C-alpha positions in Angstrom: 77.7 125.0 172.4 77.9 128.5 173.8 75.0 130.4 175.3 72.9 132.3 172.9 73.5 136.1 173.3 73.2 139.3 171.3 74.2 141.4 169.5 75.6 139.4 166.7 77.9 141.0 164.1 77.9 138.1 161.7 75.2 135.4 161.4 75.8 132.6 158.9 73.0 130.1 158.1 73.7 126.7 156.4 75.1 123.2 156.8 78.3 122.2 158.5 79.5 119.3 156.4 81.7 116.3 156.8 84.2 116.5 153.9 85.8 113.2 153.0 89.5 113.3 154.0 91.1 109.8 154.0 94.2 111.2 155.6 92.3 112.1 158.8 91.8 109.6 161.6 88.0 110.0 161.3 88.0 110.0 157.5 86.5 113.5 157.5 87.2 117.2 157.9 84.7 119.8 158.8 83.6 121.9 155.9 80.8 123.9 154.5 80.1 127.6 154.1 79.2 128.2 157.7 82.5 126.7 158.8 84.8 128.6 156.5 82.9 131.9 156.4 82.0 131.8 160.1 85.6 131.2 161.1 87.1 133.9 158.9 84.4 136.4 160.2 85.5 135.4 163.7 89.2 135.9 162.8 88.3 139.4 161.5 87.0 140.3 164.9 83.2 139.7 164.4 81.0 138.4 167.1 79.9 135.4 165.1 76.9 133.0 165.2 76.1 129.9 163.2 72.6 128.4 162.6 73.1 124.9 161.2 71.7 121.4 160.9 73.6 118.2 161.9 73.3 114.8 163.5 73.3 115.0 167.4 76.6 113.0 167.5 78.5 115.5 165.3 80.7 117.4 167.8 81.2 120.9 166.4 83.1 122.2 169.4 86.6 121.6 168.0 86.2 123.9 165.1 83.5 126.3 166.4 85.2 127.5 169.6 84.2 131.0 170.4 81.3 131.0 168.0 77.7 130.8 169.1 76.1 127.8 167.5 72.5 126.7 167.3 72.1 123.2 165.9 68.9 121.7 164.5 69.0 118.0 165.0 69.2 116.0 161.7 69.0 112.3 160.8 71.9 112.8 158.4 74.9 115.0 158.0 75.8 116.5 154.7 78.8 114.6 153.4 80.8 115.9 150.4 83.7 114.6 148.4 85.7 117.4 146.7 87.7 116.0 143.8 90.2 118.4 142.2 91.4 118.0 138.6 93.8 120.9 138.0 91.8 124.1 138.4 88.5 122.3 138.2 86.5 120.7 141.0 84.1 117.8 140.9 81.8 117.5 143.9 79.9 114.4 145.0 77.3 114.5 147.8 76.9 111.3 149.9 74.4 112.6 152.5 72.0 115.6 153.0 71.2 117.2 156.4 67.8 118.5 157.4 66.1 121.7 156.4 66.7 125.1 158.2 63.6 127.2 158.4 62.4 130.5 159.8 61.1 129.0 163.1 64.6 127.7 163.8 66.1 131.2 164.2 66.9 132.1 167.8 65.1 135.2 169.0 68.4 136.8 170.1 69.7 136.6 166.5 67.0 138.5 164.6 69.0 141.7 164.1 72.6 140.9 163.2 74.8 143.5 161.5 75.5 140.9 158.7 73.5 137.8 157.8 75.1 135.4 155.4 72.8 132.8 153.8 75.1 129.9 152.7 73.0 126.9 151.6 74.8 123.8 150.2 72.0 121.3 149.5 68.9 123.5 149.2 68.5 123.2 153.0 68.1 126.9 153.8 64.6 128.5 153.4 64.9 131.2 150.8 62.5 133.4 152.8 65.3 134.1 155.2 66.5 136.8 152.7 63.5 139.0 153.7 63.8 138.4 157.4 66.5 140.9 158.2 65.4 144.4 157.0 68.1 146.2 159.1 71.0 143.9 158.2 73.5 143.6 155.4 72.3 140.5 153.7 74.9 138.5 151.8 74.2 135.3 149.9 76.3 132.6 148.4 73.5 130.8 146.6 75.4 127.8 145.3 73.4 125.4 147.4 70.2 126.6 145.7 71.9 126.2 142.3 72.7 122.5 142.6 71.2 119.3 141.5 72.5 115.7 141.7 71.5 112.2 140.6 71.7 108.8 142.2 75.5 108.9 141.9 75.6 112.1 144.0 77.6 114.1 141.4 76.6 117.8 141.6 75.7 119.9 138.6 74.5 123.4 138.1 70.8 124.4 137.7 68.4 127.3 137.8 66.1 127.6 140.8 62.6 129.0 141.3 63.4 131.8 143.8 66.5 133.1 142.2 65.2 136.5 141.1 63.5 137.2 144.5 66.6 136.3 146.4 69.1 138.3 144.3 66.9 141.4 144.3 66.4 141.2 148.0 70.1 140.6 149.0 72.5 143.4 149.6 75.3 141.4 147.8 75.7 138.1 146.1 78.9 136.1 145.7 79.0 133.2 143.2 81.8 131.2 141.5 82.0 130.9 137.8 81.8 127.1 138.3 78.3 127.6 139.8 76.8 128.9 136.6 74.7 126.8 134.2 75.4 129.1 131.2 76.1 132.7 130.1 72.4 133.6 130.2 72.3 132.7 133.9 75.1 135.2 134.6 73.3 137.8 132.5 70.1 137.3 134.7 72.1 137.5 137.9 73.8 140.7 136.8 70.4 142.2 136.0 68.9 141.2 139.3 71.6 141.6 141.9 72.4 144.8 143.7 76.0 143.8 143.9 77.2 140.7 142.2 80.7 139.2 142.6 81.9 136.3 140.5 85.0 134.6 141.8 87.3 133.2 139.1 90.0 131.1 140.9 93.5 132.4 140.2 92.1 135.3 138.1 90.6 136.9 141.2 87.0 138.1 140.7 84.7 140.3 138.7 82.4 142.8 140.5 79.2 143.9 138.7 77.8 147.0 140.4 75.8 150.1 139.3 76.0 149.0 135.7 79.8 148.7 135.8 82.1 145.7 135.4 85.3 145.7 137.5 88.0 143.0 137.2 89.8 142.6 140.5 93.0 140.5 140.3 94.1 138.2 143.1 97.6 137.9 144.5 99.8 135.1 143.0 100.4 132.4 145.5 101.6 128.8 145.8 98.7 126.5 146.1 98.7 124.0 149.0 95.0 123.2 149.6 92.1 125.0 147.9 89.0 123.8 149.8 87.0 126.7 151.4 88.6 129.5 149.5 85.3 130.7 148.0 83.6 130.7 151.4 86.5 132.5 153.0 86.3 135.1 150.2 82.6 135.6 150.8 83.0 136.0 154.5 85.8 138.5 154.2 83.9 140.4 151.4 80.7 140.7 153.4 82.6 141.8 156.6 84.6 144.4 154.7 81.6 145.7 152.7 79.9 146.3 156.1 83.0 148.0 157.5 83.8 150.3 154.6 80.3 151.7 154.1 79.4 149.7 151.0 82.5 149.9 148.6 82.4 146.6 146.8 85.7 147.1 144.9 87.7 147.7 148.0 85.9 144.8 149.7 86.8 142.5 146.8 90.4 143.6 146.9 90.5 142.7 150.6 88.6 139.4 150.1 90.9 138.3 147.2 93.9 138.7 149.5 92.3 136.8 152.4 91.1 134.0 150.1 94.4 133.7 148.1 96.5 133.4 151.2 94.1 130.8 152.6 95.0 128.2 150.0 98.6 128.3 151.1 97.5 126.4 154.3 95.9 123.0 154.8 94.2 123.4 158.2 91.1 125.4 158.9 92.7 127.3 161.8 95.6 128.4 159.6 93.6 129.2 156.5 91.5 131.9 158.1 94.5 133.8 159.4 97.0 133.1 156.7 96.5 136.5 155.0 97.6 138.2 158.3 100.7 136.0 158.7 101.8 136.7 155.1 100.8 140.3 154.9 
């Protein structure tokens, strides 16, 4: 991996996954929030860094080229099976990588312009949300909002630190499929400074300063949907930083980037598809 340097525009913390892909020679594709969000931030011109956890034999170089990466050695990788049934997705987890804690943060990465906390399996220490007082702190809390049984199937849940995390973050992006019930959404609206709920083909809803703003997405032809939510979040946080804090304009931009991403199957194409089709 590349040498650790500073300053960092976009730091994303979470797990690089192996997503089950029988069509691939290895049987897997790289996935996870850090992969999709990190790559779209890079494509948007950000000096990007990833703090992740993975087995030592997981070669991240092919899909993290040009991104600074710090890897915490893990006994397991996080392995996900994403099963699509129409507009709905079932997720099954077959492995869970190691925890990522405050002592794992490289000294050179302690003051990024943007920090994105993107847990997938409760692996990211929630205290990271208070560690960057001068940064735009964006969170995609889905990995804290998950539970699973012996069969690995993922379901929604509440989690102990949710109020602290949402109140401390600059902006929170969730999917409507992450929610346990309507009362969870009501709590999140109350606690979050900026809350964005993505809604598949319908675009997203932005809750901000007591207002509710529906932001439609472009209509596209679906090819492969994996990663769209993480690509949305990465584009949203970058644009929110660049436009001085306008969440509606940031959501319009992120909708375009994410919608165009699903017209492509490969990671390298997904993160630039919006530019090619614009």
